[in-house]
LUMTORKOL-416738 format. One record per residue: x, y, z of N, C-alpha, C, O in turn. Coordinates in pm, whole numbers, plus 32768, in hexadecimal, padded with zeros to 4 digits. Atoms other than C-alpha are relative to their C-alpha. Layout:
N
XYZXYZXYZXYZ/...
# end
This chain:
269
80617F838000800980178014803F805E7FC880B4803A7FC9/7FB27F6F8005808D81747FA37FE1802A808C7F857FFD80D0/80007FC87F9880D6824380C17F88808180117F6880D57FBD/804E7FA17FE57FDF8310816C8024807580298030806880A3/7FD77F877F9E8045846981D97F97805F80137F6480917FAE/804E7FAD7FD87F61853D828E8037808F8028809C80A3806C/7FCC7F4D7FD77F7B86DE82A97FB2800A80537F467FF2801C/806C7FD57F887EAF872A83E1802B805B8056809C80878041/7FED7FBD7F817EAE87F085137F907FB580687F1E7F998043/802F804D7F9A7E3E874086587F7A8032800C7F1A7FE58013/80547FEF7FB67D56882E86B37F9B80237F7A7F30805B7F92/80627FE7806A7CAA8852855B7F827FB67FEC7F967F407FD0/8080806B80137B3187BE853B80027FC17FA37FC87F557FAE/8003804480817B6F875983D780677F8A800F804E7F127FFF/7F90805F7FE67CAD86B6841D7FD77F8980687FEC7F13804B/8044805A7FB37C0E860785387FBC7F8B7FD07FD27F157FEB/80748059804F7AF585718464805E7FA07FB8803C7F2B7FAC/7FC48075806E7C1784CE837380477FA7807480667F318068/7F8880807FA57CE7843884A17FA87FA3803E7FCD7F32805E/8059806E7FB37BB4839E85407FE87F987F7B7FF87F1F7F8B/7FE4806F805B7B9A82F183F8804D7FD67FCD80287F857F78/7F88804680047CEB829683CE7FFB7F94805B80177F218039/7FE2803C7F9C7CD4821985257F8E7F617FDF7FB47EED7FD9/807A805F80047B7A814484F3803C7F9F7F8380357F267F95/7FDC805B807A7C1080B78386808C7FAD801F80AE7F557FCF/7F89802B7FE87D65805584338068802F7FA580D57FF67F9D/7F847FE7805A7E2A8102833A808280488026807980B38063/7F9A7FCB7FC97F93814883757FFD80A57F917FE080B27F1A/7FDA7F9B80467FDD82B283218068805A80518085803380C2/7F887FA47FEA80F183D3835C7FD8806E801F7F9C80A97FC5/803D7F917FD3809984F48425806180887FB180D580987FD7/7FB07F898008811D863A837B7FBC8088802E7F7980CE7FE3/805F7F9F7FEA809B87458466803580847FDB80A980AA7FC8/7FED7F7F80408060889183FA7FC6805A80917F57804580C1/80037FA67F898078899C85337FB1806E7FEE7FE480DE7FF4/804C7F8980117F3E8A6D84F1800B806E806A7FE080DB8043/7FCB7F957FBE7FB48B44862C806780517FDA806380CB7FE4/7FA47FB0805580E78B97857B7FDE80427F6E801E80A27F42/80207FA2807780328BF2842780627F877F9680947FBC7F32/7F938036802981198ABA83A47FA27FDB7F677FDD7FD57EFC/80598019806F7FE18A6782A5801D807F7FAC7FFC80667F38/7FD67FAB805580548BB1820580777FFE7FC38088804D7F66/7F837FDB801381B78B7981DD80057FB37F6C7FB27F5C7F51/7FF680368075822D8B1F80787FF07F697FE97FCE7F3C7F7C/7FC1809C802F8278899B80A27F787FF280307F4D7F9F7FE1/807F8043800481148965811A7F9680567F9A7F2E801F7F78/80667FF0809180638A497FF8802F7FBF7F9B7FDB7FB47F42/7FFF80748067810389607F137FC47F93800F7F9B7F697FA3/807180537FD9803C88537FAF7F8280117FE77F3C7FC17FA9/80817FC3801C7F1289227FB67FFC808D7FFB800680DF8057/7FEC7F597FF37F0B8A6B7F1D7F9D805880427FB680D08047/80437FAE7F877DFE8AE9800880267FF2809B7FDB802180F2/7FD37FF97FB47EBF8AA5810B7F7C7FB4807F7F6B7FE580EF/8055804D7F947DA289A381CA802D7FA08022808C7F6C7FE8/800380847FBB7D92888E82977F927FB080127F337FE88048/7F8E806680117D858759827780197FEA7F607FC5800B7F0C/7FE68031809B7E2686DE811F80577F83803780A67F6C8092/7FA280977FD67E8F857480F880207FFB7F4D7FE8801A7EE4/7FB9803480807FA084E980017FF47F7F7FF580247F3E8051/7FEA809E80467F7083887F4B80317FFA7FB0802B805F7F6A/7FD880378098800982F57E3A804080887FB4802E809E7F3C/7FBB7F83805980CF84447DE07F8380747FE47F8D80C57F88/806D7FA980337F87850B7DD97FB0803D807F7F867FEC80D1/803A7FC97F9E7EE686067ED07F758013800B7F3C80427FA8/809C800280057D8085FE7F337FE1806C8062803B809180AF/803C7FA97FBB7CA286FD7FDE7F86800580277F2F7FD27FE1/809480077FC67B7A873080A27FE57F8B80457FE77F208008/8003806D7F8F7B3D865281EA7F9F7FA57FBA7FCC7F377F97/805B808E80417A088584814A80377FD07F8C803C7F557F89/7FE18044804B7A908552801880907F96801E80AC7F357FD9/7FB18046800A7BBE84D480A87FF17F74804980297F088038/804F80807FBD7B0083F3818E7FE07F987FAF800D7F267FBD/801C804280757A668371806080507FB27FB180287F487F81/7F8F805780237BC4830A7FD47FFE7FB0803F7FD07F468015/7FD280447F8F7C23828281137FB37F5C800F7FE17EED8029/80628084800E7AF2818880F680287FB27FAF803E7F3A7FC3/7FE3803E808E7B4A81477F9580657FA2802680607F2A800E/7F5A80427FE87CB780E880157FCC7F7680467FE37F078016/8017805B7FA87C27801A81257F997F967FDB7F727F4B8034/803E8056803A7B4C7F4C80377F5E800A80277F1B7FA38026/80937FE27FDF79D5800080A48007800980887FB6805980B6/8021800A7F6879F67FD182087FCF80918036801380F28015/80397FAD7FC8791C80C882C57F8780567FC37F4880B57FF1/808C7FCF80357810810281CC7FA87F9180017FC67F257FCE/8060807B7FF076F7802D820F7FE37FBB7F8280077FF77F1D/80168055807076847F1581117F6D802D7FB37F5E80167F3B/808B7FD1803875087FAD80D6802D80807FB1807880D87FDA/7FF17F6D8059750B80B97FBB7FB8807B80467FD880F08030/80527F727FC87416819E8088804F8027808D804C809880BF/7FAC7FE37F8C7508816381C5808980687FCD809F80D77FFD/7F8C7FAC806C764281EE80D57FDD80788009802080CA8049/80417F8380297563830380708009805A8087804580C68084/80067FC37F7F7520836481FE80898025803780A08088807B/7F6C7FBB7FBC769E8369824F8025805E7FC9804180C38009/7FED7FA1802D76E7842081437FBC80A480157FEC81158016/80787F827FD675DB8520818A803A8013807F807E807A807A/7FB47FD97F797666853682DE808880387FFF80A7808B8054/7F9A7FCB801F77B8857582557FEE80A07FCF801B810B7FF7/80127F4E803F775686A881987FAD804580617FD980B8806D/80367FD77FA37660870182A88063804C8050805C80C7804F/7F947FDA7FB877A887248399804080657FA3806080CB7FE1/7FA07FAD8058786587DF82667FB3807C7FFA800180D5801A/805A7FC48028773F88CE821C7FD1806A80637FD180E5805C/80327FDD7F7276B7890A8369802B800C80858029806F80CE/7FB080237F69775E8878849F806B80777FF3805E80DF8034/7F7B7FE4800278B788F484397FFF80AD7FF9804C80ED8041/80187F6E800F78498A6F83D27FC7802E80967FE4809F80BC/801B7FBE7F9C77B18A96851380517FEC807F8049802C80E8/7F7780007F9C78D08A2C85DD8061806D802D809980948093/7F887F85803379A18B31854F7FE980A3807A804280DC80BA/7FEC7F9C7F8F792B8C54863580117FEB80838058803880C4/7FBA800A7F6979418BC18790809B7FEB7FE680F180348018/7F6D802480047A898B2287248040808A7FFE8088809F8060/7F967F9180377B2B8C7F86927FE280598097803E808980DA/7FD67FA37F6A7AA68D4087E57FF27FC980747FEB801680D4/7FDF802C7F787AB48C6188F680967FBA800280D87FA18067/7F7C8054800F7BF98BAC884B806380547FF080B98080803C/7F8E7FCA80437CAA8C4D8757802980A07FFF808880E07FD3/7FC97F477FBD7CA68DBF87D3804D7FFD80848089806480A0/7FC37FFE7FA77D378D6188FC80987FB67FFD80E67FC5805B/7F9A8037803E7E548C968852805E80857FA480D8808E7F9B/7FBD7F9180587E8E8DE78763804D8054806D80C1807C8067/7FCE7F9C7FA17EAA8EB0889880887FCA804680D480258065/7F9080357FE07FC18DEE8912808380327F9980EE804C7FD1/7FC37FD3804380758E5C87C88024807A7FEB7FC680C27FC9/7FE17F86801081558FA187AE7FB7802F7F877FB47FEC7F1F/80297FCB806F809C909686D7803F80017F5A80047FF47EEF/7FBE7FEC806181B390C485F280107F767FB07FFD7F667F37/80028081804781EB8F5485BC7F807FCD7FBA7F837F8F7F50/8097802E8025806D8F0F8590801480407F7780207FEE7F1C/80267FC88074806290068470807B7FCA7F9980707FD87F1F/7FB780228079817D8F7F83BE7FD97F7F7FDE7FD17F537F6B/801880AC803381238E1183D97F69800B7FAA7F647FB67F51/806A7FFD80217FAF8E6F836B8026803F7F6E7FE9801B7F09/7FFE7FD2805180448F41828280207F9B7F5A80217FCD7EE9/7FB98071806880BE8DF381917F6C7FB87FD67F757F4F7F96/808A8051800D7F118D8F817C801F801C7F65805580847F40/80058018806D7EFE8D2280127F6880427FC87F4980437F51/80937FE280377D928DAA7FF87FE9809880567FC8809980CC/80097F777FC17D838F31804C7F59803080547F35808280A9/80997FD37FC87C108F3D80977FEB7FA8808D7FBD7FD080F8/7FF980557F737C318E138192806A804980778051805B80EE/7FBE7FB87F837D508EC5823F7FD2807B80347FC3808C80AD/805A7F8F7FBA7CAB901582567F937FDC805A7F79801C80C0/807F80267F827B7F8F658306801E7FBF80577FD27FBF80B8/7FC4802E7F697C648E9883F88052805080428077802D80B2/7FC17F997FCC7D288FD884307F89805780687FA7808180D7/80667FA07FDF7BE3909A848C7FB87FBA80767F907FFE80D5/803A80527FB17B4F8F79854E804E7FF9807C8029800380F1/7F8880327F917C908F2A86057FDE80B380727FBD80B080E9/7FEC7F7A7FBC7C8E90AC868E7F6D804880467F5E80A0809B/80887FDA7FFE7B0790BB867A7FF07FF180CA80447FC88119/800A80387F627A5E90A887FB7FC67F7B7FE17FC17F487F71/802880917FF979CF8F5C88597F5B800E7FD07F0080508003/80817FF0802D78A88F26878A7FAD7F8680437FBF7F108027/805380517F95779E8E8F889B7F897FE67F907F4D7F7A7F98/80758005805676948EB98782800A7F687FAB7FBF7F067FB3/7FB6809A805D77448D97869380087FA680457FDC7F3D8016/7FDF808B7FAF77A48CAE87AE7F5C7FE680347F317F738035/808580307FD676388CBE882D7F9B7FBE7F977F577F597FAB/801E8031809275B98C8E86CF80177F877FE87FC17F347FCA/7FCD80A9802276A88B4F86A47FA17FBA80617F4E7F6D8032/8028804C7F9E76288AD788047F757FC47FBE7F6C7F4B7FA6/80A1800C803174A48ADC877B80107F8B7F6B7FCE7F247F56/7FEC807C806F752F8A25862680337F88804180097F1D8013/7FF080807FEC75D9892686F57F7F7FAA805F7F7A7F2F8056/807F802B7FCF749B88D287BC7F907FF27F8E7F297FB67FAC/806B8027807F73CC88C8866280557F6B7FCA80127F0A7FA6/7FB9805D802B74EC87D186007FF97F7580477FEA7F078010/801B80597FAA74D9870987287F5B7FB87FFA7F497F3E7FFB/80AF802E8024733586DC86FA80127FC37F8D7FC67F627F88/8008802F807B738D867C859780427F58802480117EEA8008/7FDD809B7FDB746C855C86237FB87F94805E7FC17F198052/805580467FAA738784EF87347F9F7FBF7FB97F7D7F4B7FD1/8070803F8057728484B7863A80347F887FBF7FF57F1E7FC3/7FEE806A8044735E83E5856380387F7F806C802D7F09804C/7FE980787FA473DF831086967F817FD7805C7F927F8B80BB/805680687FC6729382AF870F7FE37F7A7FAC7FC17F6B7F36/8023809C803B726A813986DE80A27FBA7FE380B07F3F7FDD/7F8E803E802873E4810A868A807680448042806B80B38076/7F707FD67FB07559813587188044807E7F95806980ED7FBB/7FBA7F9B804C75E681EF85F47FE980547FB17F7280377FBF/80387F9C803775948310850D7FA87FCF7F767F357FF37F5D/80318009806E7562827883C17FCE7F447FFC7F7C7F1F7FA9/8039806E800575258105840180327FD080738068801E80C1/800380407FA275477FE984F9808F7FE7802F80A77FAF809A/7F6980117FF376CE7FED84DD804E808A7FDF802B80D37F82/7FD17F7C7FF477BF81188521804280137F5180667FB37F0E/80097FDC809877FC81D283AF804A80777FFD805B80B68066/7FD67F8A7FFF78A882EC832D7F8B8087801C7FA280F97FF4/80557F927FD0776C83BF83BC80378033809A803A80A380CC/7FE17FE77F7B77EF837A851680938033801580BD80758074/7F787FB38006794C83CE84B9800680A17FDF805A80EC8012/80247F7C800378E7851084547FE2803E8062803280968081/803B7FE07FA87812855D8569805D8010807C8063806880D2/7F8F80047F69792C84EC8667802E80847FFA803D80C68061/7F9C7F6C7FD679D9863686097F928056803A7FC680A58089/80547FA07FA378B686F9869B7FFF7FC8806C8024801D80BD/7FE1801D7F9578BA862887B48085803A8050807D805F80C5/7FAB7FDB7FB87A1C868B87F9800E808C8004803B80BD806B/801C7F727FF379F087EB87AD7FB0803F80797FDE809E80B9/80287FEC7FB678DD87F588958045800E808B803D807480D0/7F9C800D7FA479CB8784899F8058805D800C8074808B807B/7F927F927FEC7AC7887889537FCB80938037800280DB808A/803C7FA27FBB79D5898089837FB68003807F7F78806580A7/802680107F7C796F89048AC47F5F80077FE77F14802F8040/809B7FFB8021780388E78A0D7FB17F82802D7F397F7F8013/80398092800C77AD877E8A657F81800480287F277FC27FF4/80787FE87FA676A787ED8B4C7F77800C7FA17F077FE77FC4/80628007807175D888248A157FA27F6E7FDB7F2E7F667FB4/803A807D800F75A9869F89FE7F9F7FEE805D7F477FA48031/806080297F9E74D886858B1E7F5880117FDD7F087FD48023/805B8015803273B486BF8A787FB87FAB7F907F427F9E7F6E/80118070807273DB85C2896980417F7B801E80B47F637FF8/7FD380737FC973ED845E8A16803F7F997FA0808F7F467FC9/7FE9807380537421838988F1808F801D7FB580E17FC97F91/7FA37FC8802D7518848C886780677FFC806C80D87FD9804B/7F7880157F8275F0849089C880267F648007809E7F4C8014/7FD7806E80267602833989A3804D7FD27F9780AE7F897FAC/7FA17FF980537685833B885E808E8037801C80F87FFE8003/7F827FAE800A7781842D88A2803C7FA4807280A87F808045/7FC6805E7FB777E4833A89E280487F8F7FB580B47F677FE1/7FDF8063803F780D822488D58087802A7FC980F87FFC7FDB/7F967FA1804578CC8317880E808F7FF1804080EA7FB1800A/7F977FE27FBD79CE836F891780247F918047809A7F8C8069/7FA78076801479FB8225896B80307F877FB780477F197FE9/7FB28026805D7A8781AE8838808B800F7FFD80A48084801C/7F827FF77FF57BF981838829803980607F8480AA808D7F76/7FC37F9B80697BE8825986E28016808C8024807380DB8016/801D7F847FA47B72836587948071804C8052808280C4803B/7F977FDE7FC77C9283988875808680027FB180E780477FD0/7FA27FEE80467D6E83488761800980757FA0806F80A77F71/80177F76804F7CE08468869C803980758022806E80CC7FDE/7FEB7F7B7FBA7D12855487AC809D80207FFB80C8808E7FD9/7F72801880287E79850B879B8032803980C47FE980318127/7FE67FD17F617F4E85A588F67FCA807C80227F8980C77FD8/80517F957FBE7EE5869E89CC806480937FB0804480F47F6B/7F8E7FB480408045874689767FF4803F7F68802980A87F42/7FE97FD1807F800B8768881E7F7D80437FBB7F6A805B7F44/80777FA680217EA7882088458017807C805F7FD0809180C1/7FFA7F7D7FAB7F23896588D87F96806C80337FB480D38070/80617F8880257DEE8A2888CB7FD1800480AE7FA87FA780F4/80597FEC7F507D798ABB8A467F887FCF801A7F287FC27FCE/8084802D7FD17C8A8A418B067FA280807FE17FCC80F37FEF/80697F897FE77B3B8B1A8AD57FD1803A80757FB37FED80D0/80617FB77F777A9E8C048BE37F827FBB80137F1B7FDF7FDA/8084803D800F79A38B188C3F7F80804880507F09802C8047/807E7FA57FC378E08C1A8D177FD2804B7F917F5780527F8E/80247FB7806D78CA8CEB8BDB7F987F807FA67F237FA37F90/8043806B805378428B8F8B087F917FEE80657F257FD18032/8086801C7FD8774D8B6A8C097FA5807580017F2B80638005/80547F79801576C68CC58BF37FD780147F817F8180667F63/801D7FFF80A576C88C828A6E7F997FBA80047F2A7FDD7FDC/807B80668015760D8B4A8A9C7F70803A802F7F0780407FEF/80917FE47FDD75088BC98B717FC580747FD47F52808A7FF9/80167F9D807274F58CF78A847F947FB97F727F1F7FCD7F54/8025802E807174B48C4089597FA07F8F803D7F537F837FDF/805C80527FDC73D48B348A087F6D803B80527F077FF98064/80637FB97FD772F28C328AA77FEF7FDE807F7F7F7FBF80A6/7FF480237F7F73618BEC8C008021808B8069806280EF8048/7FFF7F787FD773498CE78D0C808A7FF9802C80A77F86804E/7F7A7FF27FC974BE8D478D7C802F800F808F7FF7806B80CA/7FF27FF77F93754E8D1D8EB98068808B802E80B880B57FDA/7FDB7F637FF375D38E7A8F6380BF7FE47FD3810780427FB3/7F878012802577328DDB8F188007801C7F4B8057805D7F08/7FEF7FDF80AA76E28DD48D9A7FDC808D7FEF802580C97FA0/80107F76802D76478F378D97808780567FFD808C80BC7FB9/7F9C7FB9801277A78FA68DD380547FD87F9C80C180117FA1/7FAC801A807B78438F138C997FCA804A7F9C7FFC80487F2C/
# end
């Protein structure tokens, strides 16, 4: 088998999705970490791999592949079709969940990730160094948007809107999990691979309390976390340098998003 090289970052949601797929399939791979905290994705070496400077990217048979869901489909083919159910409608459901993660869930994760984690990371970089790093961005529009967002005030409304989307996502999952253990079929599939990344990000954002209102989904998340592939996909804590979020602030944001009365401590945040 040709060597699989994964260009990824340990804290990246879509990179997590590919790593858990690799672990579930038992495919050997070589890690090429791209340190996003140092903007290594914007360096000349990585831009030769991925001209847009995004992670993940996967090199196999001398060719580079982009987009996490497409990469996972490739990995399934390499592994002989595992992680796709046998029934046609179940395979369609699995792919639909993967697309849902790409189009709905992942975009909703960006505002809380940026405001609660990445802004704290940028604050640790000296302004002159940050300006030099971001100047290498290959897409001027995205560079300017990142600069503006990094220095803007905390976007509370955007985070609250994301939390409400998370609640809707969990409700959709709850319905799908009524009467079966996994999202698309009676067996673990690409659907669960895709949405496992959502569980990991809820954990990182200290928002796992959202699961409490959805017992089927909460049980599914516990099964996901118990799989060896989940811890393998997370990697070592030392390789995920993001700071811990402000749990008090998160609690206040959750209360606001869910229409719950704030405590006196929350009103101060």
